[in-house]
C-alpha positions in Angstrom: -19.5 75.5 25.5 -22.6 74.8 27.5 -24.6 71.6 27.6 -28.3 71.5 26.6 -30.3 68.5 27.8 -33.2 68.0 25.5 -36.0 66.0 27.2 -37.1 64.3 24.0 -36.1 61.5 21.6 -33.9 62.7 18.8 -35.5 62.5 15.4 -34.6 59.6 13.2 -33.9 62.2 10.5 -30.3 63.2 10.3 -29.4 65.7 11.6 -32.0 66.2 14.3 -33.4 69.8 13.9 -33.1 70.7 17.6 -29.6 69.2 18.1 -28.5 70.9 14.9 -29.9 74.3 16.0 -27.9 74.2 19.2 -24.8 72.7 17.8 -24.6 75.4 15.1 -24.7 78.0 17.9 -21.9 76.6 19.9 -23.8 74.4 22.4 -23.5 70.7 23.1 -27.0 69.2 22.8 -27.9 65.9 24.5 -31.2 64.2 23.6 -32.7 61.7 26.1 -36.0 59.9 25.4 -38.6 60.5 28.1 -41.6 58.5 26.8 -42.3 54.9 25.8 -45.3 53.3 24.3 -46.8 50.1 25.8 -49.4 47.7 24.5 -52.6 47.6 26.4 -56.0 45.8 26.1 -54.4 42.6 24.8 -57.2 40.3 25.9 -60.0 42.5 24.5 -58.2 42.8 21.1 -57.7 39.0 21.0 -61.4 38.6 21.7 -62.3 40.9 18.8 -59.9 39.1 16.5 -61.3 35.7 17.4 -64.9 36.9 16.8 -64.0 38.0 13.2 -65.4 40.9 11.3 -68.7 39.3 10.2 -70.0 38.7 13.7 -69.2 42.3 14.7 -70.8 43.7 11.5 -67.5 45.5 10.6 -66.9 46.9 7.1 -63.2 47.4 7.8 -60.4 48.3 10.3 -58.6 51.6 10.8 -54.9 51.4 11.8 -53.3 54.7 12.6 -49.8 53.7 13.8 -47.1 51.0 13.8 -47.9 50.5 17.5 -51.4 49.4 16.6 -49.9 47.0 14.1 -47.7 45.6 16.9 -50.7 45.2 19.1 -52.6 43.3 16.3 -49.6 41.1 15.7 -49.3 40.1 19.4 -53.0 39.3 19.6 -52.9 37.2 16.4 -49.9 35.3 17.5 -51.5 34.6 20.9 -54.6 33.3 19.2 -52.7 31.0 16.9 -50.8 29.5 19.8 -53.9 29.1 22.0 -56.0 27.5 19.2 -53.3 25.4 17.6 -55.5 22.3 17.8 -58.7 24.0 16.7 -59.8 24.2 13.1 -59.8 27.8 11.7 -63.3 28.9 10.8 -63.9 31.1 7.7 -65.9 33.7 9.7 -62.8 34.5 11.7 -61.0 35.5 8.5 -60.0 39.2 8.4 -59.0 39.0 4.8 -62.6 39.8 3.8 -62.4 43.4 5.0 -60.1 46.3 4.1 -57.6 47.7 6.5 -57.1 51.5 6.2 -53.6 52.7 7.1 -52.4 56.2 8.0 -49.2 56.8 6.1 -46.7 54.7 4.2 -44.9 53.4 7.3 -48.1 52.0 8.8 -49.1 50.5 5.5 -45.7 48.7 5.1 -45.9 47.4 8.7 -49.4 45.9 7.8 -48.0 44.2 4.7 -45.1 42.8 6.7 -47.6 41.5 9.3 -49.7 39.8 6.6 -46.6 38.0 5.2 -45.3 36.8 8.6 -48.6 35.6 10.2 -51.0 33.5 8.2 -54.1 33.8 10.3 -56.2 36.7 11.7 -54.2 39.2 9.6 -55.1 41.5 6.7 -54.7 41.0 3.0 -56.6 44.0 1.7 -54.5 47.0 2.8 -55.6 50.4 1.5 -54.0 53.8 1.9 -50.4 54.7 2.5 -48.5 57.7 1.3 -51.6 59.3 0.0 -53.3 59.0 3.4 -50.6 60.4 5.6 -52.9 62.6 7.8 -56.2 62.0 9.6 -57.9 64.4 7.2 -56.6 62.6 4.1 -57.4 59.1 5.5 -61.0 60.2 6.4 -61.5 61.5 2.9 -60.1 58.4 1.4 -62.3 56.1 3.5 -65.5 58.0 2.6 -64.7 57.7 -1.1 -63.7 54.0 -0.7 -66.6 52.6 1.4 -69.6 51.5 -0.7 -72.4 53.9 0.0 -75.1 51.2 -0.3 -73.8 49.0 2.5 -76.3 48.5 5.3 -73.5 48.6 7.9 -70.8 51.2 7.6 -68.9 50.4 10.9 -65.1 50.3 11.3 -63.0 48.9 14.1 -60.7 51.9 15.1 -57.5 51.0 17.0 -56.3 53.9 19.0 -53.8 55.1 21.6 -54.4 57.1 24.7 -53.8 60.4 23.0 -55.9 61.0 19.9 -57.2 64.0 18.0 -60.9 64.0 17.2 -60.3 64.8 13.5 -60.8 61.4 12.1 -63.8 60.4 14.2 -65.5 63.7 13.7 -65.2 63.6 9.8 -66.3 60.0 9.5 -69.2 60.1 12.0 -70.5 63.3 10.4 -70.8 61.2 7.2 -72.7 58.4 9.0 -69.7 56.0 9.4 -69.8 54.4 12.8 -66.6 53.8 14.6 -65.9 51.1 17.2 -62.9 52.5 19.0 -60.5 50.2 21.0 -57.4 51.5 22.8 -54.5 49.1 22.2 -51.5 51.2 23.2 -50.6 54.0 25.7 -47.8 56.5 26.2 -46.1 56.7 29.5 -42.9 57.9 31.1 -40.0 55.8 29.9 -38.9 53.1 32.3 -35.4 53.5 30.8 -35.2 57.2 31.4 -33.1 57.0 34.7 -30.6 54.7 33.0 -30.5 56.6 29.7 -30.0 59.9 31.5 -27.2 58.6 33.7 -25.5 57.1 30.6 -25.8 60.4 28.7 -24.5 62.4 31.6 -21.6 60.1 32.1 -20.5 60.7 28.5 -20.1 64.4 29.2 -18.9 64.2 32.8 -16.3 66.9 33.4 -16.8 68.4 29.9 -18.4 71.6 28.7 -18.7 73.1 32.2 -18.9 76.9 32.2 -16.8 79.2 34.3 -19.7 79.8 36.7 -18.7 77.3 39.3 -20.8 74.2 38.9 -23.0 75.6 36.1 -23.7 72.7 33.7 -25.9 74.3 31.1 -29.6 74.0 30.2 -32.5 71.6 30.5 -35.3 72.0 28.0 -38.8 70.8 28.8 -41.1 70.0 25.8 -44.4 69.0 27.4 -46.2 69.3 30.8 -47.2 65.6 30.4 -43.7 64.4 31.1 -42.4 67.2 33.4 -43.8 65.7 36.6 -42.3 62.3 35.7 -38.8 63.4 34.9 -38.2 66.2 37.4 -37.6 63.9 40.5 -35.1 61.9 38.5 -33.4 65.1 37.3 -33.0 66.2 40.9 -30.7 63.2 41.5 -28.2 64.9 39.1 -28.9 68.6 39.2 -29.9 71.5 41.4 -33.0 72.7 39.7 -33.8 76.4 40.1 -36.9 77.0 42.2 -39.2 80.0 42.1 -38.1 82.6 44.6 -34.9 80.8 45.7 -31.2 81.2 45.4 -29.8 78.5 43.1 -26.3 79.8 43.5 -26.4 79.3 47.3 -27.8 75.7 47.0 -25.1 74.8 44.4 -22.4 75.8 46.9 -23.7 73.2 49.3 -23.9 70.4 46.8 -21.6 68.6 44.4 -24.4 68.6 41.9 -24.4 71.0 39.0 -27.0 73.7 38.8 -28.8 74.4 35.5 -31.1 76.8 33.8 -34.5 75.7 32.6 -36.1 76.5 29.2 -39.6 75.6 28.0 -40.8 75.0 24.5 -43.9 77.1 25.0 -46.2 79.0 27.4 -48.3 76.0 28.4 -45.2 74.1 29.5 -43.8 77.2 31.2 -46.9 77.7 33.2 -46.9 74.1 34.4 -43.3 74.2 35.4 -43.7 77.4 37.4 -47.2 77.0 38.9 -47.3 73.2 39.5 -43.6 72.2 39.9 -42.5 75.6 41.3 -39.5 75.7 39.0 -38.0 78.9 37.7 -38.0 79.1 33.9 -35.3 81.3 32.5 -36.4 81.1 28.8 -39.5 80.3 26.9 -39.4 79.9 23.1 -41.4 82.5 21.2 -42.6 79.8 18.9 -42.3 76.0 19.3 -39.5 75.7 16.8 -35.9 74.6 17.1 -34.4 77.9 15.9 -36.6 80.1 18.1 -35.7 78.0 21.1 -32.0 78.1 20.5 -32.1 81.8 19.7 -33.9 82.5 23.0 -31.2 80.6 25.0 -28.4 82.4 23.1 -30.0 85.8 23.9 -30.3 84.9 27.6 -26.7 83.7 27.8 
């Protein structure tokens, strides 16, 4: 039985489709999260909250993720603490405008926020299960916003990676967006620890008969490859383009591995930028196609 290190967080669904695909084919899958989301722009968001919607001529707020809800919560709590001796003014009240949520989870998070924090938080929360995609939310907002309003401007809380679907649909219908980035995705600060812990759990297990061959490492995105690769080198001999992995493995106590990519874009980055030899690339970015490709190679 070979190990398969999946450079991604396991799905909260049970079972995880990638782990299940490999396990059903006789492999031992190990998922290690490689990304984390951090809150950014705290001071600017707090400034917006303290100004209130009326002063900014806002007709509402778009919240597209639970991370955006967390950012709003932090800003509201900071303002309440900082202004504990200052009377709350009605124009700072965000209960006067609707908050549009993508999906049920975001909607529930907003409701929880409004119950826990009395000031600077929403009361009018719209959308949910019926607005689970950008397209559906955009359509919902266009139907919901009064067409006779002088100002049709929405505060739009975003991350660092956003599709243009929602802005494109709304702005084409003369709805102005005031975007503000409040969270960003980066390499996980816990990845070195999480990786070491995961590898310790399988130490001495599932090693193939090919000397120190440990199994496979699967890359899922170019965006994290450059971050994780130096850390992986602390544990493995990674196959390089035009080099002999077998020879290197004989000179090291580290295990050598084979590399797989979820798709051609990731494969190209690994080979051309990181100079890593990719043994397998999935025909389609799906769990079964990836697992089948590795089975066929082995």
